[in-house]
C-alpha positions as CSV (number, residue, x, y, z in Angstrom):
1,M,-11.7,49.8,134.9
2,A,-15.0,51.5,133.9
3,R,-16.2,51.2,130.3
4,Q,-15.6,54.3,128.1
5,S,-17.8,55.4,125.3
6,P,-16.3,55.4,121.8
7,L,-18.1,58.7,121.3
8,R,-16.4,60.5,124.2
9,E,-14.1,62.6,122.1
10,R,-16.8,63.8,119.8
11,L,-19.2,64.6,122.7
12,A,-16.5,66.3,124.7
13,R,-16.4,69.0,122.1
14,I,-20.0,69.9,123.1
15,E,-18.8,70.3,126.8
16,P,-21.2,68.0,128.5
17,T,-21.6,67.5,132.3
18,L,-21.0,63.9,133.2
19,L,-22.2,61.6,136.0
20,G,-21.0,58.2,137.1
21,Y,-23.3,55.2,136.4
22,G,-22.5,52.6,139.1
23,A,-20.2,52.6,142.1
24,G,-16.6,53.2,142.6
25,D,-14.0,52.4,140.0
26,L,-16.7,50.6,137.9
27,A,-18.8,53.8,137.5
28,V,-19.4,54.4,133.8
29,P,-19.1,58.1,132.7
30,V,-22.5,59.0,131.2
31,V,-23.5,62.4,129.8
32,E,-26.0,64.0,132.1
33,S,-26.7,67.0,130.0
34,F,-25.1,69.3,127.4
35,G,-26.0,72.3,129.5
36,E,-29.4,72.9,127.9
37,L,-31.7,70.5,129.7
38,D,-34.9,72.3,128.8
39,F,-34.1,72.2,125.1
40,E,-32.9,68.6,125.2
41,Y,-36.2,67.5,126.8
42,A,-38.3,69.6,124.4
43,S,-36.5,68.1,121.5
44,L,-37.2,64.6,122.8
45,R,-40.9,65.4,123.0
46,R,-41.2,67.5,119.7
47,S,-38.5,66.3,117.3
48,A,-35.6,64.0,117.9
49,V,-32.6,63.5,120.1
50,L,-29.5,61.2,120.0
51,I,-28.4,59.7,123.3
52,D,-25.1,58.0,124.0
53,Q,-25.6,54.9,126.2
54,P,-22.3,53.4,127.4
55,Q,-24.1,52.1,130.5
56,R,-25.7,49.4,128.3
57,G,-24.1,46.0,127.8
58,T,-24.7,43.4,125.0
59,I,-24.7,39.6,125.2
60,E,-24.7,37.6,122.0
61,A,-26.1,34.0,121.8
62,R,-25.8,31.9,118.8
63,G,-26.2,28.2,117.8
64,R,-29.0,26.0,116.6
65,D,-30.3,25.4,120.2
66,T,-30.3,29.0,121.2
67,L,-34.0,29.8,121.3
68,D,-34.9,26.4,122.9
69,F,-32.3,27.0,125.6
70,L,-33.3,30.6,126.4
71,N,-37.0,29.5,126.4
72,R,-36.2,27.0,129.1
73,M,-34.1,29.5,131.2
74,L,-35.9,32.8,130.9
75,T,-39.3,34.0,132.0
76,Q,-40.5,35.0,128.5
77,K,-41.9,32.6,126.0
78,L,-39.6,32.3,123.0
79,A,-40.9,29.1,121.5
80,G,-42.4,30.0,118.1
81,A,-41.1,33.6,118.2
82,S,-40.1,34.8,114.8
83,V,-37.0,36.6,113.6
84,G,-37.5,40.4,113.8
85,R,-39.2,40.3,117.2
86,S,-38.0,42.2,120.3
87,L,-39.1,40.8,123.6
88,D,-38.6,41.7,127.3
89,S,-37.7,39.1,129.9
90,F,-36.2,38.5,133.3
91,W,-33.4,36.1,134.1
92,L,-34.0,34.8,137.7
93,N,-32.1,32.8,140.2
94,R,-33.4,29.7,142.0
95,Q,-34.9,31.9,144.7
96,G,-37.0,33.7,142.0
97,R,-35.1,37.0,142.3
98,I,-34.1,39.1,139.4
99,V,-30.5,38.6,138.1
100,A,-31.1,40.8,135.0
101,D,-33.7,42.6,133.1
102,L,-33.2,41.6,129.4
103,R,-34.2,43.1,126.0
104,L,-34.0,40.2,123.5
105,L,-33.5,41.0,119.8
106,L,-34.3,37.9,117.7
107,L,-32.1,38.1,114.6
108,E,-31.2,35.6,111.8
109,G,-28.9,33.1,113.4
110,R,-28.4,34.8,116.7
111,V,-30.1,36.6,119.6
112,L,-28.7,39.9,121.0
113,M,-29.5,40.7,124.7
114,D,-29.4,44.3,125.9
115,V,-28.6,44.4,129.6
116,D,-27.2,46.8,132.2
117,V,-23.5,46.9,131.6
118,H,-22.7,45.9,135.2
119,V,-24.4,42.5,135.0
120,A,-23.5,41.5,131.4
121,A,-20.5,39.3,132.5
122,S,-22.4,37.7,135.4
123,V,-25.4,36.9,133.1
124,V,-23.1,35.1,130.6
125,E,-21.5,33.2,133.5
126,S,-24.8,32.2,135.2
127,L,-26.7,31.3,132.1
128,G,-23.7,29.4,130.8
129,S,-23.5,27.3,133.9
130,Y,-26.7,25.6,132.7
131,L,-25.3,24.6,129.3
132,F,-24.4,21.0,128.8
133,S,-24.6,19.4,125.4
134,E,-26.7,22.2,123.7
135,D,-25.3,23.9,120.6
136,V,-25.3,27.4,122.2
137,E,-22.5,29.9,122.5
138,L,-22.9,32.8,124.9
139,L,-20.6,35.8,124.5
140,D,-20.2,39.0,126.5
141,A,-20.1,41.4,123.4
142,T,-20.2,44.6,125.4
143,E,-16.9,45.9,124.1
144,R,-17.7,44.8,120.5
145,F,-21.0,46.7,120.4
146,H,-22.2,50.1,121.4
147,R,-25.7,51.4,122.1
148,I,-27.1,54.7,120.8
149,G,-30.7,55.9,121.4
150,L,-32.7,57.9,118.9
151,H,-35.9,59.2,120.6
152,G,-38.6,61.5,119.5
153,P,-41.5,61.8,117.0
154,D,-39.2,62.6,114.1
155,G,-36.8,59.7,114.9
156,P,-38.3,57.1,112.4
157,R,-38.3,59.7,109.6
158,L,-34.7,60.7,110.4
159,L,-33.4,57.1,110.5
160,E,-35.1,56.4,107.2
161,A,-33.3,59.4,105.8
162,A,-30.0,58.2,107.2
163,V,-30.5,54.7,105.8
164,G,-31.6,55.9,102.5
165,S,-33.8,52.9,101.9
166,V,-35.3,50.5,104.3
167,G,-35.4,47.7,101.8
168,G,-37.5,44.8,103.0
169,E,-37.7,45.9,106.6
170,P,-40.1,48.9,106.9
171,G,-41.8,47.6,110.0
172,V,-38.9,48.5,112.3
173,F,-39.6,52.2,112.1
174,G,-43.4,52.1,112.8
175,I,-44.1,49.0,114.9
176,E,-42.9,48.7,118.5
177,N,-41.1,45.6,119.6
178,T,-39.7,44.8,116.2
179,C,-36.0,44.8,115.2
180,A,-34.0,44.5,112.0
181,V,-30.4,44.8,110.7
182,L,-30.0,47.9,108.5
183,A,-27.1,49.7,106.9
184,V,-26.0,53.2,108.0
185,A,-22.9,54.7,106.3
186,G,-22.1,51.2,105.1
187,H,-22.2,49.7,108.7
188,K,-24.6,47.1,109.9
189,V,-26.8,48.5,112.6
190,V,-29.4,46.6,114.6
191,V,-32.4,48.8,115.1
192,D,-34.9,48.0,117.8
193,R,-38.2,50.0,118.1
194,W,-38.6,50.4,121.9
195,D,-40.8,53.4,123.1
196,R,-39.5,53.8,126.6
197,A,-39.9,57.6,126.9
198,G,-43.4,58.0,125.5
199,E,-42.2,58.9,122.0
200,P,-41.0,56.7,119.2
201,G,-37.7,55.2,120.3
202,L,-35.2,53.5,118.1
203,E,-32.3,51.8,119.9
204,L,-29.3,51.3,117.7
205,T,-26.7,48.6,118.4
206,V,-23.6,49.3,116.3
207,E,-20.1,47.9,116.1
208,T,-18.0,50.0,118.5
209,G,-15.6,51.1,115.8
210,A,-18.5,52.4,113.7
211,A,-20.3,54.3,116.4
212,D,-18.7,57.7,115.6
213,E,-19.5,57.4,111.9
214,V,-23.1,56.3,112.5
215,W,-23.6,59.2,114.9
216,A,-22.2,61.6,112.4
217,T,-24.3,60.2,109.5
218,I,-27.5,60.6,111.4
219,T,-26.6,64.1,112.3
220,A,-25.8,65.0,108.7
221,A,-29.1,63.4,107.6
222,A,-30.9,65.7,110.0
223,E,-29.3,68.8,108.5
224,Q,-29.8,67.6,104.9
225,H,-33.5,66.9,105.5
226,N,-34.2,69.9,107.8
227,I,-35.1,67.7,110.8
228,R,-34.4,69.2,114.2
229,L,-32.0,66.9,116.0
230,R,-30.2,67.6,119.3
231,P,-27.8,65.5,121.3
232,A,-29.3,64.8,124.8
233,G,-28.1,63.4,128.0
234,W,-29.4,61.0,130.7
235,H,-31.3,63.7,132.5
236,A,-33.7,64.5,129.7
237,F,-34.4,60.8,129.1
238,N,-34.8,60.2,132.8
239,I,-37.6,62.9,133.0
240,A,-39.4,61.4,130.0
241,R,-39.2,57.8,131.1
242,I,-40.5,58.6,134.6
243,E,-43.4,60.6,133.1
244,T,-44.2,57.6,130.8
245,G,-44.0,55.0,133.7
246,T,-40.8,53.1,132.7
247,P,-39.0,51.7,135.7
248,L,-35.3,50.7,135.3
249,F,-33.3,47.8,136.6
250,M,-30.6,48.8,139.1
251,L,-32.5,52.0,139.8
252,D,-36.1,51.2,140.6
253,F,-35.6,47.5,141.3
254,G,-32.6,45.3,141.5
255,P,-31.0,41.9,142.2
256,D,-32.9,41.6,145.5
257,S,-36.3,42.2,143.9
258,L,-39.0,39.7,143.0
259,P,-40.8,40.1,139.7
260,A,-44.1,40.7,141.5
261,E,-42.6,43.8,143.1
262,T,-41.8,45.5,139.8
263,T,-45.2,46.0,138.0
264,L,-43.5,44.4,135.0
265,V,-44.9,40.8,135.2
266,P,-47.3,41.2,132.2
267,S,-44.5,42.3,129.9
268,R,-41.7,40.1,131.1
269,I,-43.3,36.8,132.2
270,S,-45.3,34.3,130.3
271,M,-47.7,32.4,132.6
272,N,-48.5,29.7,130.0
273,K,-45.1,28.4,129.1
274,G,-43.0,25.5,130.4
275,C,-40.6,25.5,133.3
276,Y,-37.9,28.1,133.8
277,L,-35.5,28.9,136.6
278,G,-37.4,30.5,139.5
279,Q,-40.8,29.6,138.1
280,E,-42.1,28.0,141.3
281,I,-41.6,31.1,143.3
282,V,-43.2,33.3,140.6
283,A,-46.2,30.9,140.3
284,R,-46.7,30.7,144.1
285,M,-46.7,34.5,144.4
286,H,-49.1,34.9,141.4
287,N,-51.6,32.3,142.7
288,L,-51.4,32.4,146.4
289,G,-50.3,35.8,147.7
290,H,-48.5,39.0,147.1
291,P,-45.0,40.4,147.9
292,K,-44.2,42.4,151.0
293,Q,-43.5,45.5,148.9
294,R,-44.2,46.8,145.4
295,L,-43.1,49.6,143.1
296,A,-45.7,52.4,142.9
297,A,-46.0,56.0,141.8
298,I,-46.5,59.0,144.0
299,R,-47.7,62.5,143.1
300,L,-47.1,65.4,145.6
301,D,-50.4,66.9,146.8
302,E,-49.0,70.4,146.7
303,P,-47.4,70.9,143.3
304,R,-46.2,74.4,144.1
305,K,-43.7,72.9,146.6
306,A,-41.7,71.5,143.7
307,E,-39.3,74.5,143.9
308,E,-38.7,73.8,147.5
309,F,-38.5,70.0,147.6
310,Q,-37.8,67.1,145.2
311,P,-37.2,63.8,146.9
312,I,-34.0,62.0,145.8
313,T,-33.3,58.3,145.5
314,G,-33.4,56.8,149.0
315,T,-35.6,59.5,150.6
316,E,-37.7,57.9,153.3
317,I,-41.5,57.7,152.9
318,V,-43.8,57.5,155.9
319,A,-47.5,56.6,156.3
320,F,-49.8,59.6,156.8
321,N,-53.3,60.2,158.2
322,E,-54.7,63.5,159.4
323,A,-55.4,62.1,162.9
324,A,-51.9,60.7,163.6
325,D,-49.8,62.8,161.2
326,A,-46.6,60.9,160.2
327,E,-46.4,57.3,161.3
328,R,-43.9,54.6,160.6
329,A,-41.6,54.3,157.5
330,V,-43.3,52.5,154.6
331,G,-40.8,52.8,151.8
332,A,-38.3,54.9,149.9
333,V,-38.0,56.8,146.7
334,T,-36.3,55.0,143.8
335,S,-36.6,57.8,141.1
336,S,-38.1,61.2,140.9
337,T,-38.4,64.2,138.6
338,V,-40.1,67.5,138.1
339,S,-42.5,66.9,135.2
340,P,-42.8,69.5,132.4
341,M,-45.8,67.7,131.0
342,L,-47.6,68.0,134.3
343,G,-46.9,71.7,134.8
344,G,-43.8,71.3,137.0
345,E,-45.3,68.8,139.5
346,V,-43.0,66.5,141.5
347,I,-43.5,62.9,140.6
348,C,-41.7,59.8,141.7
349,F,-41.4,56.0,141.8
350,A,-41.1,54.4,145.2
351,M,-40.8,50.9,146.6
352,L,-43.6,50.8,149.2
353,K,-44.9,48.2,151.7
354,W,-47.8,46.3,150.2
355,S,-50.2,47.9,152.7
356,H,-49.4,51.4,151.2
357,A,-48.9,50.6,147.5
358,S,-52.5,50.8,146.5
359,D,-54.4,53.6,144.6
360,G,-55.3,56.5,146.9
361,A,-53.0,55.7,149.8
362,K,-51.6,58.7,151.6
363,V,-47.9,59.0,152.3
364,A,-45.6,61.8,153.4
365,F,-42.0,63.1,153.1
366,H,-40.1,64.9,155.8
367,H,-38.4,68.1,154.7
368,A,-37.2,71.3,156.2
369,G,-40.6,72.9,156.3
370,G,-42.4,69.9,157.8
371,L,-44.3,67.2,156.1
372,L,-45.3,67.1,152.4
373,T,-48.0,64.6,151.6
374,G,-48.5,62.6,148.4
375,T,-51.0,60.3,146.9
376,V,-50.1,56.8,145.7
377,R,-51.0,55.3,142.3
378,E,-50.5,51.7,141.4
379,R,-50.1,52.6,137.7
380,L,-46.7,54.1,137.1
381,R,-47.6,56.0,134.0
382,F,-48.1,59.7,134.7
383,W,-48.3,60.9,131.1
384,P,-50.1,60.6,128.8
385,R,-52.9,60.7,131.4
386,S,-54.9,57.5,131.4
387,E,-58.0,59.4,132.7
388,G,-60.2,61.0,130.1
């Protein structure tokens, strides 16, 4: 049975449109929009939005050997990492392919791992199979915890208002990749500063039974302190994260992907740590070659065509040159959007053959009116512009 959000009754009163995250009976109902996409997106960029995230799972690891064990297993260096840090990492299999993309929250006496809800159980099982005599307990805590996103430039100020006092943990509001346990409405909330959409992002991990009261408290704090806050759905966040260059596991890359195909090696993999599962394949790729394909960004050459054509996930991409027109297939779209920050241009991520994944490569899409061409960028970030 698919996971249900503890906020579903509250959010149903705002009459959202829903979409299924995942396939078949396991598809998790996720809010796509509350019917005002333009306002939801504008609030994310200008003030603050609250986003329900039932598609996220949580793994809890505890025990005196936890950091040492995870350091030996995962691609990120955890040795010497201090409480209050948030780190990104891959969990690989023996063939060096990605089992999960993990967000690690280092807390006092435990580590919380934020993962895609559909892989939480398999990560616990596969990681646990390497435990022998270590003092480590791995738990699938997905049903015990719930994830809420607070994104936007006013998010830190709003959360501080909801908390009332940040006590000894002021860094979690202003410094990315930090986390802390705070109290909202008397409930312990793990706050992780993670700017995935190009604005300050505060990811809140709350006890499932407290999610509704925490949501209501943050909403009330916004009204009390005259901070503009709006509930937003997946669609607004998706636009912003594509503009900002944030690829997602199970959408832009997946269990068949190698780390080198994702553009995320610098943020997920430590090249100067000891052994970990899949390290030999990662090192060989890094030192001796390149993958057959790689995630890249594409910008349509004719922005005015946005109203006529937006490629969807899976849309075929072909090589293009003026002499031969369309040639062979060289990849497929993984995510796309129409970008408000770029004046309505169509932008997308795509998994492309290595030969066509470099800056300036020309590719094309078939559509009803013929071919539409695009230009490839190795850098995924579209906005803020890196040039000038």
